[in-house]
C-alpha positions in Angstrom: -4.3 6.4 33.4 -1.5 6.8 36.0 -0.1 9.7 36.9 3.5 8.7 36.1 2.3 6.2 32.6 1.1 9.8 32.1 3.4 11.4 32.5 6.2 9.3 30.4 2.8 9.7 27.9 3.8 13.6 27.7 7.1 12.9 27.6 7.3 10.0 24.1 5.1 13.0 22.9 7.9 16.4 23.8 10.5 14.6 22.1 8.8 13.3 19.2 7.9 17.2 18.8 12.1 17.7 19.3 12.8 14.8 17.2 11.0 16.0 14.0 11.6 20.1 14.8 15.4 18.6 14.3 15.4 16.5 11.3 13.5 19.0 9.7 16.3 22.3 11.2 19.1 20.0 11.0 18.4 16.2 9.0 17.5 13.2 9.4 19.5 11.8 12.7 19.2 7.6 13.5 20.7 7.9 16.6 18.0 10.5 17.0 14.9 8.0 16.0 16.5 5.3 17.0 16.3 7.1 21.3 12.6 7.6 20.1 11.4 4.7 18.8 12.8 3.3 22.6 11.0 6.2 24.6 8.4 5.2 22.8 7.6 1.1 23.6 9.2 1.9 27.7 6.3 4.5 27.4 3.8 1.3 26.3 5.3 -1.1 29.2 4.6 1.3 31.7 0.9 2.1 30.6 0.6 -1.6 30.5 1.9 -2.3 34.0 0.2 0.3 35.2 -3.1 -0.7 33.8 -6.2 -2.7 36.0 -6.7 -6.2 35.1 
């Protein structure tokens, strides 16, 4: 996995942990989860673009 894809994967997993912790502590926030889904989709795109054909 190239460096950019690895960085995006780490950011996505970190974002999931933060979103979950926020939801547990403060309650659900739709925009927070929407932002995480967008980040996850961007991460998949970076991984797909960096993947050798």
